[in-house]
GUROFI-252971 format. One record per atom (N, C-alpha, C): x, y negated, z. Coordinates in steps of 0.1 Angstrom, whole numbers, plus 5000, padded with zeros to 4 digits. Each point is the difference from the previous one (the first is absolute). Example, Ala and Ser with C-alpha at 12.3 -4.5 7.8 and 13.67 -1.06 7.14 Angstrom:
// GUROFI-252971
513250575078 499149885000 500949885000 499649894993 500949895000 499249895008 
// end
This chain:
// GUROFI-252971
500850125000 499249885000 500949885000 499649894993 500849884999 499949925013 501149935003 500149915011 499149884997 499649945011 499149884998 500749884995 499449944990 500649884993 499249885004 500749905006 499349875003 500549904989 499249984990 500449924988 500349865004 499349955010 500249865004 501449975005 500650115006 501349995005 501150024990 499650044988 501050044990 500249884990 501249954999 500349894991 500250054986 500050134998 500350064987 498750014992 498949995006 498750024992 499049895004 500449874997 499249895005 498649994992 499950064988 498849994992 499050115004 500350095009 499250115003 499650015015 498950075002 499650025014 499350135002 499750045012 499250125002 498649984997 499350094993 498649984996 499149975012 499149914998 499149965011 499050115003 499650084989 499050115002 500750134999 499650105008 500550134999 499450074988 500750104995 499650084988 498850095004 498949994993 498850085003 500250144995 500450024987 500150134995 501350075005 500150134997 501250075004 501349944995 500949995009 501349944996 500850104991 500749954991 500950094992 501250045008 500650124997 501150055008 501249914999 500149914990 501249924998 500149905012 498849975006 500149905012 500650065012 500250135000 500850075011 501549964999 500449954988 501449974998 500249854996 499049925002 500149864996 499049915007 500249874998 499149905006 498949964990 498949975005 498949944992 499949855002 500249934989 500149855001 499049944990 499849875002 499149934991 500649864998 499749944989 500449864997 499349905009 500749905005 499449905007 499049924992 500449984987 499249924991 498950084993 500050135001 498950084994 499950135008 499250005010 499950125009 499450124993 499449994988 499550114993 501050094994 501349954998 501050084994 500850075011 500250134999 500650085010 501450054995 501050005009 501350044996 500550105010 501050084995 500650115008 501549975001 500650005012 501449985002 500650125007 501050064993 500750125005 500749965013 499750075011 500749965012 501450055001 500450104992 501450054999 500849894993 499549954989 500849904993 500049875008 498949975007 499949885008 501150005011 500150115007 501050015010 501449994995 500250054988 501349994994 500349864994 499049915000 500049874995 500349994985 499450104993 500149994985 499249884995 500649944990 499449874995 498650024994 499950094990 498750014993 499550145000 500850105003 499650144999 498850035010 499250094996 498950055009 498949915002 499649924990 498949905002 499150024988 498750025002 499150034989 498649955004 499349964989 498649965003 499150124999 499150025010 499250125001 498549965001 499749894994 498649965000 499150104993 500550054988 499250094992 500550145002 501350035001 500550135001 501350005008 500350125006 501350015007 501050094993 499850024987 501050094993 501449955000 500149864999 501449944999 500750035013 499349985011 500650035013 500450145002 499150094995 500350155001 501250034992 500149944988 501150034992 501349965006 500049885007 501249955006 500450095012 499150055008 500350095011 500650134994 499450054990 500550134994 501449984994 500249894992 501249984993 501249965009 499749915009 501149945007 500250065014 499050075005 500250055014 499650155001 499650064989 499750145000 498850045008 499049915001 498850015008 498850024991 499250105003 498850024992 498850015010 498850034995 498850015008 500250115011 500850104996 500350115010 501049965010 500549895000 501049955009 501449994994 501049985009 501349984995 500650144995 500550004988 500550124994 501550015002 500550125004 501550015001 500649994986 501249944999 500749994987 500250144994 499650024988 500250124993 501350014993 500750115001 501350014993 499750034985 500649934991 499950024986 500850124996 499450094992 500650134996 501049974989 501150085001 501050014989 500649864997 500249925010 500649874997 499049904993 498750035001 499049914993 500049865007 499949904992 500149865005 498549944999 499749915009 498849934999 500149894989 498949964996 500049904989 500749875005 499749965013 500749885005 501550025000 500550125004 501450025000 500649994986 499350054990 500550004987 500049854994 498949935003 500049864995 501149915006 500250025013 501049925007 501450044996 500350134999 501350064997 500450004985 499050004992 500250004985 500250154996 499550024988 500150144995 500049994984 500650104994 500050004985 499150114995 499449974989 499150094993 500450004985 500250124994 500450014987 498949954990 500449954988 499149954991 498950104996 500550134999 499050104996 498950025010 500450005013 499050015011 499149885000 500649884998 499249884999 499050004989 500450054988 499150014989 498850105003 500350115006 499050095004 499049955010 500549935010 499249945010 499049894994 500649934990 499249904993 498850064993 499950134997 498950064993 498950045009 500250005013 499050045010 498949905000 498850055002 498849915002 499849985015 500549895005 500049985015 498649975005 499049984991 498649995004 499350135002 500650114996 499550135001 500050045015 498850035006 500050045014 500950125004 500050094990 500950125003 501449965001 500549914991 501449965001 500249925013 499149925004 500249925012 500050095012 499250115000 500050095011 501350075001 500650034988 501350075000 501149915006 499949874996 501049915005 499849985016 498850005004 499749985014 500550125008 499950124994 500450125007 501650005001 500749954990 501449995001 500549895009 499349895000 500449895009 498849895000 499349995011 498949905001 500449864996 501349965004 500449874997 500149974985 500450104992 500049994986 498749984994 499050075005 498649994995 499549855002 500349955012 499649865003 500749904991 501250034996 500749914991 499650004986 499250094996 499650014986 499049894996 500149954988 499049914995 498750075000 498949935002 498750065001 499350034987 500449924990 499350014986 501049954990 499650024987 500949954989 500049854999 499149935006 500149855000 500649955013 500650085009 500549955012 501249914998 500950044991 501149914997 499649864995 499050014990 499549874995 499449925011 499250065009 499449935011 501049945009 501150085003 501149955009 500649884993 500350004987 500749894993 499149885001 498750024997 499149885000 499849945014 500050095010 499949945014 501349925003 501150064996 501349935003 500049864992 499550014988 500049874992 499149905007 498850055004 499049905007 500649955013 500850085007 500649955012 501149904997 500850024990 501149914997 499749884992 499050004992 499649894992 499849875008 499250015011 499849885008 501349945005 501050095003 501349955005 500749934989 499950044988 500649934989 499449874998 498649995001 499349874999 500549915011 500250055012 500549925011 501449954997 500950084995 501349964996 500049894990 499150014990 499949894990 499549875006 499050025010 499549885006 501049935008 500950075007 501049945008 501349964993 500050014987 501249974992 500349855001 501349975001 500549865001 500049934986 499950084989 500049944987 498650034993 499949954988 498950044992 500250144996 499050074995 500150144996 500250004984 501250034996 500350014986 499750144995 499650014987 499550124995 500750044987 500450124999 500550064987 499150124997 499750024987 499250114996 500550044986 499750134997 500350064987 499250124997 499950044988 499250124996 500950124999 499450125002 500850124998 499050114996 500450084991 499250114994 500750145003 499250095005 500550135003 500550074988 500850105001 500550084989 498950074993 499949984987 498850054993 499049894997 500149885007 499249894996 498650005004 499550105008 498650015003 499549905011 500949955008 499549915011 501049895001 499549885002 500949885002 499749945014 501149965006 499949945013 500749865000 499649925010 500549875001 500649985014 501349995001 500749985012 500149865004 499549975013 500049865005 500850005013 501049905000 500949995011 500049865006 500049995013 500049875007 501449975005 500449884999 501349965004 499849885010 500650005012 499949895009 501150005010 500049905008 501049995011 499250005014 500650085009 499450005013 500349885009 499449995011 500249895009 501550005005 500650115000 501450015004 501049974989 499549994988 500849964989 500550124991 499450125003 500350124992 499150014987 500750044989 499250024988 499350135000 498850004995 499350134999 499450014986 500250124994 499450044987 499150125002 498749985000 499150115004 499050034988 500050124996 499050044990 498650005007 499049944994 498749985007 498950084993 500250034987 498950064993 500550074987 499350104996 500350074988 498750044993 499249904995 498750044994 500250064986 499150084997 499950064986 499449894991 500749984989 499549904991 499650074987 498750004997 499550074988 499749904990 499950044987 499749914989 501249924996 499849904992 501049914995 500649925011 501349985000 500749925010 500049864996 498949944999 499949864996 500349915012 500349874998 500349915010 498949995010 498849994995 498849985009 499850135009 500250114994 499850135007 501150015011 501249964997 501150005010 499749915011 499549884996 499749905011 498950045009 499050074995 498950055008 500550115010 500950084995 500650115008 500849945012 500949904996 500849945010 499249925010 499049924996 499249935009 499250085010 499650124995 499450105009 500950045011 501250034997 501050045010 500449895009 500149874995 500349895009 498949985010 498750024995 498949985010 500050115010 500450124996 500050125009 501049985012 501149924996 501149985010 499949865006 498949934998 499849875006 501049904995 500550014988 500949904994 499149904993 500049885005 499149894995 500849904992 499249904996 500649884993 501049935008 499850015014 500949925009 501450075001 500050134999 501350075003 500650084988 499350004989 500550074988 501249914995 501150074996 501149934995 500350014985 501250044996 500450014986 499950144995 499950024987 499850134994 501350024991 500750115004 501250044993 499750114991 500049984987 499550104990 501050014988 499850104992 500850024988 499449904989 500650014988 499749904990 498850034991 499250105004 498850044992 499149884999 499449994988 499149884997 498750015009 499550135002 498850015007 500249955015 501250005005 500249955013 499849845001 500349944988 499749855000 498549985001 499250074993 498649995001 499550035014 500550115006 499650045013 500249895010 501249945000 500349895010 499249884997 499749974988 499149894997 498650025006 499550124999 498750045005 500049995016 501150055006 500150005014 500249855005 500749924992 500249865004 498749935000 499150034991 498749935000 499150055012 500250135004 499350055011 500549955013 501349995002 500649975013 500449855001 499949934989 500349865000 501449965000 500950064992 501449964999 500449994986 501149934997 500549984987 500750134995 499450064990 500550134996 501449994994 500349894994 501349994994 501149995010 499749945012 500949995011 500250135007 498950085002 500150125008 500450124992 499950004987 500450114992 501550014997 500750085007 501450024999 500450124992 501250004994 500450114991 501150085007 499850135000 501050105005 501349984994 501049965007 501449974995 500650124994 499950115008 500650134995 499450044987 498749984998 499450044988 500549914988 500149875003 500549914990 501450044995 500950035010 501450044997 499950134992 499150095003 499850124993 499749984985 499249904997 499749964986 501249944993 500849935007 501349944995 500950114996 500250105009 500850114998 499650084988 498750024998 499550084989 500349924987 500049875000 500449924988 501450034996 500950015010 501450024997 500250144994 499350105005 500250134996 499350034987 498749975000 499150044989 499949904989 500249875003 499749904991 498849925004 499649904993 499049915005 498650064999 499850114993 498750054998 499650115009 500850025011 499850115009 499449965014 499549885001 499649965013 498650045004 499350074990 498650045003 500050135009 501150075000 500050135007 500449975015 499050025008 500249955014 499550105011 499450114996 499650105010 500050144995 499850095009 500250144996 498950064991 499049924997 499050054992 500349994985 501249954997 500449994986 501050114996 500050115008 500950114997 499850064986 498849994995 499850054986 500949934990 500549885003 500849924991 501550045002 500350095008 501450035003 500850054987 499450094993 500650054988 500349884990 499049914999 500249894991 501249915005 500149985013 501249935005 501350074996 500050135003 501350074998 500450004985 499050014991 500349994986 500749874996 499549895007 500749874997 501450005006 500150065012 501350015007 501050074991 499650104993 500950084992 500649924988 499449894997 500549924989 500949895005 500349995013 500849895005 501450045004 500650104993 501450035002 500350065014 501049955007 500550065012 499050035010 499149905003 499050025010 499150114997 499550004987 499250114996 500650145001 501350014996 500750125001 500150055014 500449915009 500150035014 498750055006 498949934997 498750045005 499650134995 500250034987 499750134995 500850115007 501349985002 500850105007 499450025014 499749905007 499550025014 498750075000 499149974990 498750064999 500250154996 501050044994 500350144996 500350095011 500649945011 500450075012 498850025009 499250114998 498750015007 499750155004 501050094998 499850145004 501150035010 499850115008 501050045009 501350034993 499950064988 501250034992 500849884996 499249894996 500749884996 500649935012 499350005011 500649945012 501350075005 500050144999 501250075003 501149974991 499749994987 501149974990 500649865003 499149905003 500549875002 500850005013 499650075010 500850015013 501450064997 500050104991 501350064997 500949904993 499549924991 500849904994 500549905010 499349975011 500549915010 501150075008 499950135002 501150075007 501350004991 499850014987 501250004991 500649865000 499149895001 500649875000 500749975013 499650075011 500749985013 501450044999 500450094992 501450054999 500949894996 499549904993 500849884996 500149895010 499350025011 500049905011 501350015008 500549895006 501150015009 499650085012 501050055007 499750095012 499349935011 500349865001 499349935011 498549994997 499650004988 498649984996 499250135001 500750115001 499450135000 499050025012 500449955011 499150015012 498749934999 500049894992 498849924998 499150054989 500450114993 499350054989 498750065004 498949984993 498750075002 499350014987 499250104999 499250024987 498849915001 499849934989 498949904999 499150044988 498749975001 499150034989 499849874992 499850004987 499649884993 498749945006 499949875000 498849935004 499149994988 498850055002 499050004989 499249875000 500149934989 499349875000 498550014998 499349925007 498550004999 499749894990 499250034990 499749914989 499449875004 499350005011 499349885004 500749925010 501350035004 500749935010 501449974994 500349884997 501349974994 501250035009 499849985013 501150025009 500450155001 499150094997 500450144999 501050024988 499949924990 500950014989 501449955004 500049895008 501249955005 500750105009 499350075008 500550105009 500650124991 499250034990 500550114991 501349964993 500149884996 501349954993 501150015010 499849955013 501050005010 500550145003 499150095001 500450145003 500750064988 499649974988 500750054988 501449954999 500349875003 501349955000 500950075010 499450025012 500750075011 500450144995 499250074993 500250144995 500450004985 500749894996 500349994986 500850124994 501150055007 500750124995 499150124998 499150035010 499150114998 499049984989 499549884998 499149984989 500750024986 501249954999 500850014988 500250154997 500450085010 500350144997 498750074997 498949975006 498750064998 499549974985 500249874996 499549964987 500950074989 501350005003 501050064990 499750154998 499750075011 499750144999 498850024991 498949935001 498950024992 500249954986 500749894998 500349954987 500850114992 501050065006 500850104994 499250134997 499250035010 499150124998 499149984988 499449884999 499149974989 500750004987 501349955000 500849994987 500250154995 500350095009 500250144996 498750064995 498949975007 498750054995 499649954987 500249874997 499749944987 500950064989 501350025003 500950064991 499650144996 499650075010 499650144997 498750004992 499149915002 498849994992 500349974986 501049914998 500349964986 500650124992 500850085007 500650114993 499050114997 498950005007 498950104997 498949944992 500249874996 499049934992 498749995008 500149995013 498849995009 499749865003 498849975005 499749875005 500749975013 500449885002 500749965013 499050025011 500550065011 499250025012 499649865006 498850005006 499649875006 500849975013 500349875001 500949965012 499849855002 500249965012 499949855003 501049934992 499749874997 500949924991 501449995006 500149995013 501349975006 500950124999 499550124997 500950124998 500749994986 499549924991 500649984987 500749864999 500249945012 500749875000 501550025003 500649895002 501550005004 500150005015 498950025007 500149995014 500049865005 500449985013 500149875006 501549965000 500349904992 501349954998 500349905011 501349955001 500449905010 499249874998 499749974987 499349884997 498550015005 499550124999 498650035005 500049985015 500950055007 500149985014 500249865004 500749924992 500149865003 498749934999 499150044990 498749944999 499150035012 500150135004 499250045012 500449925012 501449995002 500549925011 499549865000 500049944988 499549864999 498549995003 499250094997 498650005004 499950015015 500950085006 499950015015 500449865006 501049934995 500449875005 498849904998 499350014989 498949914998 498950035009 499750135003 498950035008 500250005015 501350005004 500350015014 499449885008 500149874996 499449905008 498550025002 499350054989 498650025002 499750115010 500850105000 499850115009 500249955015 501149925002 500249955013 498949915004 499549924991 498949905003 498750085004 499850114993 498850085003 500050065014 501250055003 500250065014 499849895010 500449884998 499949905010 498649955002 499250004989 498749945001 498950115003 500350124997 498950105003 500150065014 501149975007 500150045014 499149935009 499950045012 499149935010 500650025014 501149955003 500750025013 499249945011 500350065012 499349955012 500449865004 501249964996 500549875004 499549904990 499450044989 499449914990 501049944990 501250065000 501049944990 499750044986 499850134998 499850044986 498550024997 499749994987 498650024997 499149885004 500649895002 499349885005 499849904989 499049925000 499749914989 501049894999 500749965011 501049894999 501250054993 500250124997 501150054992 499850004985 498749974996 499750024986 500749894991 499949875004 500649904992 501550015000 500750035011 501550025000 500450124991 499250115001 500450114992 499849984985 498949934996 499749964986 501149914995 500449905009 501149914996 501350084997 500350095009 501150094998 500050074986 498850064997 499950084988 500149914988 499349885001 500149904988 501449964998 500849985010 501449964999 500850114993 499850125005 500750124994 499750024985 498749994997 499550024986 500649894991 499949875005 500549894991 501550014998 500750055010 501550014999 500350114989 499350115001 500250114990 499649964986 498949924999 499549964987 501149914993 500649925008 501149914995 501250094995 500250115007 501150094995 499650064987 498750044998 499650064987 500049904989 499849875003 500049904990 501449994993 501050035008 501449994994 500550134994 499150104999 500450134994 499750014985 501050044993 499850034985 499650154999 498850024998 499550145000 500450084987 500649934991 500550064988 501350085003 500749965010 501350065004 499750155005 500950094997 499850145004 500150025015 500849915007 500150015014 498849945008 499149934992 499049925007 498950105006 499349965010 499050085006 498850024991 499150095003 498950024992 499149884999 499649964988 499349874999 498650015006 499450125001 498750015006 500049975015 501250015007 500149965014 499749855001 500549924991 499849865001 498649974997 499450074990 498649974996 499050035012 500250125006 499250045011 500249915012 501249965002 500349925012 499449864999 500049954987 499349874999 498550015002 499450114995 498650035003 499750015015 500950065007 499850015015 500249875006 500949924996 500249865006 498749924998 499450014988 498849924997 498950055009 499950135003 498950055009 500349955014 501250015004 500449965014 499749855002 500349924990 499849855000 498549975001 499250084992 498649985000 499450035014 500450115006 499450035013 500549915011 501349954998 500549905010 499249885000 499649964988 499249874998 498650025007 499550135000 498750025006 500049995015 501250005006 500049985015 499549865004 500049914990 499549865003 498550005002 499350114996 498550005001 499650005014 500850055009 499750005015 501049935008 499649915009 501049935008 500650095011 499550125001 500550095011 501450034999 500650024988 501450044998 500949895005 499749884996 500849895004 499949975015 498750015005 499849985014 500850105009 500050124995 500850115008 501449965001 500649954989 501449955001 500149885009 499149904998 500149885007 499950025015 499350105005 499750025014 500950115006 500950054993 501050105005 501249925006 500450035012 501149935006 501350014993 500250104991 501250024992 499949954986 498850024994 499849964986 499449864998 499849935010 499149884999 500649904991 501349994997 500549914991 500550064987 499650134998 500550074989 499649944986 498749974999 499549954988 500649864996 500249925010 500649874998 501450014994 500750105004 501450024995 500050074987 499150104998 500050084988 499449934988 499249905003 499349924990 500549864999 501349985003 500549864999 499949944986 500250094990 499949954986 498550004995 499150045008 498650014996 499149925010 500249875002 499349935011 498550004998 499550024987 498650004998 499350135006 500850115000 499550125006 499849975015 500949945007 500049985014 498849905004 499849904992 498949905002 498750074999 499850084990 498750074998 499750105011 501050085004 499950105010 499749945014 500749895002 499849935013 498649945001 499549954989 498749955000 498950115004 500250114993 499150125003 500250045015 501250005005 500350045013 499349915010 500149874998 499449905009 498450025000 499550034988 498550024999 499650125009 500850104999 499750125007 500249985015 501149935004 500249965014 498949925006 499449924992 498949915004 498850085005 499950134995 498850085004 500250055014 501349995006 500350055013 500049895010 500249884996 500249895009 498749955006 499450085008 498649965006 500149935013 501150035007 500249945014 500549864999 499749925010 500549865000 501550005003 500749904995 501549995002 500349995015 501150075004 500350005014 500349865005 499449975012 500349875006 501250015008 500749885001 501250005008 499750005015 500550105008 499650015014 500649885008 499449985011 500549895009 501450035005 500849905001 501450025005 500050025015 498949985007 500050025014 500150155003 500850045009 500250145003 500050025015 499650115004 500150045014 501449995005 500149945012 501349975006 500850135001 499350115001 500750135002 500550064987 499449954989 500450064986 501149924995 501249995007 501149924995 500650054987 500250134999 500650054987 499149974988 498650015003 499149984989 500049854995 500149915010 500049864997 501349964993 501150055004 501349974993 500050064986 499550124998 500050064987 499049924991 498949955005 499149924992 500649884995 500749925009 500649874996 501150024990 500850115002 501150024990 499550044987 499050094999 499550054988 499149904992 499549905008 499149914993 500749904991 499549974989 500649914991 498949924993 500449884995 499049924993 499650064987 501050074994 499750064987 498850115001 500050075011 499050105002 498649955000 499849875004 498749955001 499350004987 500749984989 499449994987 499750134994 500550115005 499850134995 498850075006 498849954996 498850065006 499650134992 500550024988 499750124992 500950115005 499450125004 500750115005 501150054991 499750014987 500950054991 501349914999 499749874999 501249915000 500850005013 499350025011 500750015013 500950125000 499450114996 500750134999 501349994992 499849944988 501149994991 501149915006 499749905008 501049915005 500650055013 499250075009 500550035013 500550145002 499450104992 500450145002 501250034991 501050075006 501250034992 499750114990 500749994989 499850114989 500750125005 499550124996 500650125003 501350024993 501050065006 501250044994 499850134993 501050034991 499950134993 500150125010 500749985011 500150105010 498750035007 499349895003 498750015006 499050074991 500049964987 499150064990 500250154999 501350045000 500350144998 499950085012 499749945012 499950075012 498950114999 500350125004 499050114999 499050005011 500249915010 499050015012 499149884999 499449965011 499049905001 500549874995 501349975001 500549874997 499949974985 499950114991 499949984986 498650014995 499050005008 498650024996 499349875000 499749954988 499449864999 498650005006 499250115000 498750005006 500149975015 500950085007 500349985014 500549865003 500849954991 500549865001 498949905002 499050024991 498849905000 499150035012 499950135004 499250035012 500649925012 501350005001 500649925012 499849854999 499749954988 499949864998 498549965000 499150095003 498649974999 499549885009 500649995012 499649895009 500549874995 501150004993 500749884996 499449954986 499750094991 499449974987 498850094998 498949975006 498850095000 499550024986 499849894992 499450024987 501050054990 501349955001 501050054990 500350145002 500050055013 500350145002 498950094995 498849955001 498950084994 500150014985 500449894994 500250004985 501250094996 501149995008 501250084997 499750155001 499450045011 499750145002 499150054990 499049924995 499150054989 500850034988 500949914995 500750024987 501250105002 500750005011 501150085001 499750155002 498750035003 499650145002 499550064987 500049924989 499650064987 501150094995 499650124995 501050094995 500449954986 501250054995 500549964987 499550094989 499450115004 499650104990 498850075005 499350084991 498950085004 500450155001 501350025004 500550145000 499450095010 499449945011 499350085010 498950084993 499349954990 499050084993 500650124993 501249974994 500750114993 500450115010 500449965012 500450105010 498750085005 498949935001 498850075003 499650114990 500249964987 499650094989 501050125000 501349975003 501050115001 499650105011 499549955011 499650095011 498750084996 499149944992 498850064996 500450124990 501049974991 500450114991 500550125008 500749975011 500550125008 498850075007 499049925004 498950055007 499150094991 499949964988 499150074990 500850104993 500550105007 500750114994 498950084992 500450094990 499050064992 498850075008 500350055011 499050075008 499149905008 500449885000 499249905008 499349904991 499950024987 499449914991 498550005001 499450085008 498550005002 499649915012 501049945007 499749915011 499149894994 498949985007 499149894996 500649865001 499449914993 500649865000 500049935013 498850015008 499949945013 501050065010 500150145000 500950065009 501449974996 500449994987 501349964996 500449865005 499049914999 500249865005 500250005015 499250085007 500150005015 501450065004 500450114993 501250065004 501249914998 500049934988 501149914997 500149885010 498849955003 500049885009 500450045014 499550115005 500450055013 501550025001 500650064989 501450035000 500849865000 499549914992 500749874999 499849925013 498950015006 499849935013 500950065011 500150135000 500850065010 501549964998 500450004987 501449954997 500249865003 499049924999 500149855003 500049975015 499850105008 500049985015 498649985006 499050024992 498649995006 499950125009 499649985013 500050115009 498850094998 500350135002 498950094999 499249995013 498750035000 499249995012 500350115009 500349975013 500350105010 498750075005 499049925001 498750065004 498949914995 499150054993 498949934994 498850094997 498849955001 498850074997 499449954988 499850094990 499349964987 498549995002 499549904994 498649975001 499250094989 500850074992 499450074989 500250155002 498950084999 500150145001 500550064987 500450135000 500450074988 499049984989 498750025004 499049994989 499949864995 500249905009 500049864995 501149974990 501250055003 501249994991 499750064987 499550125000 499750074987 499049924992 499049945006 499049934993 500649864995 500749945008 500549874997 501150004989 500950105000 501150014990 499850114990 498950075001 499750114991 501250104999 500450055012 501250085001 499950134992 498850064999 499950124993 500249994985 500049884995 500249984986 501349944996 501050015010 501349944998 500950094992 499750124997 500850084991 499849974986 500849914994 499849964987 500550104990 499650004987 500750084990 501449974999 500850104998 501549984999 500449904990 500949915003 500549904991 501050064990 500450125002 501050064991 499350054988 498749994999 499350054988 499650145000 
// end
């Protein structure tokens, strides 16, 4: 029998008390091992507290509501204390080294794939199967899902628990909520989704990138349709006209229409809020260098049907086409083994000191839709140049012998790739490949810098866009001047199509750089950064009209934040005890400061510019968001303005990362996952990774039946997307 509990004397349970009325019906046996309590605020709700756990001062264990049933309390007594209706049971020795389910879960255990596959075929809803599991181990039977929709119900409950926490995070953000979105189609093209990511700064100055929705987008992806989809998500997460920020998107035309529609709905200037993904822009510039000016339309994985067309054009472009064909030919285990053997042969020519550093490497396969994969393929090929030369020469010689044999027999020449009947890759060819690498290297470095999203806010930030574009423009113009002095008629001259493609790339880069003027956010991010704040003034010395125009737009945007009255000069009278404060005030006071009522002007004049060491600091000292959080009391309006613009990402790469995770999730056997379940799974995974805390204890307001009706769980097994 339990000892008597006087709730009023217990500080551990202030919300509960002993029931005022005694129980009329027969008491359940569980009350022999626990206390009967009720809520002070609602005496109709009855609870059970395990007296064993209470005496051990366990924080949450052994507490259950028993208003309707006592099964939870009974399960606790059986599971944790070995007590049943028949009384306390002596611990049973497991036969033959058998482990309990709890022991196995805590200690870890391995199961072969074959066993896992067989278990996966069991129907766990079958009563006979559940009885068999119960006979082997009652704990295991309790751990089984109850039905085929149990996993879906669990995911949706978890989503419904976590979604309000995400809404609360967005509500408490120190910045506006910036949005990036993009479309994605599953393999086979049967379903299209729209990934939506929120970007913001917390009150502590930390940057957050959180996927908030993955709606299925059916029909044509028109701008109006996209706008409706995004507006619905913004409403679901309480993102309003007051806290919605900027939209970082790729260069698709329908995105222009979508932001124009959203601008009319939320009341903002669409041209100002519509920003272009910098990494995507650089991707288009890189494609122009490699493919020529007519290749910028290929921008996503849905154009894989055009791959053969691409490669046919590559084969006509000399060294690059030959190299790509050779890399593409290495695609079987036999070919990889042969290429590895040629690397081992090449190692014999290395100095003894380099032998320890040797390792077998595979060729990098270029993806036709990503220019930087071609750059990586070229770099790996140059690194493995001796092996490539030997590999090509082997097949060229083999093909020469085969063709000679066919001629002697008056037979038709056997089919073979064009490179097998070429002269291979000459020194001049490798020089061309190396030059392409040199041309592409700055773009590759710029992409890495802008597509990242470090916690300190250094990389992947909007304030880096103008400096990075200025760097690229300078490099491109310098190389163009070099090409202008080249006589391409000379035998030693580089390939003339390099110059042609490079000029096309420069024109595209210049065009997109000019489009940065459409939004004042880029300039504002530089102007409000403690390190970059004078960058544009110095970089545009020879273009004063640029600076005048950008500063005018900046002042207009700044005016939207200057809602508070200018700070009044405090009285010079001080408390006699505040000696240090009074001295500091008189020393720091100056007549010049009286005229600087504008917070931006005061900040420019009074606050020191960051040094390069401060900017490159990996800790809090180099975080511009935290810098402005610390200055909020001194510059309330300007800090709000700065945090808003400095928290904008430089690219929409978070959407690409979401789609990459989805591709991993939708393995061939999982392509029947319904669209709502897929969205909930991805969001829960993203929220967990973003640090949104899982609920430790919560009660769902929806029953299993309610969930099935609300989300139509039984219809979530879609036809396979694999066709």
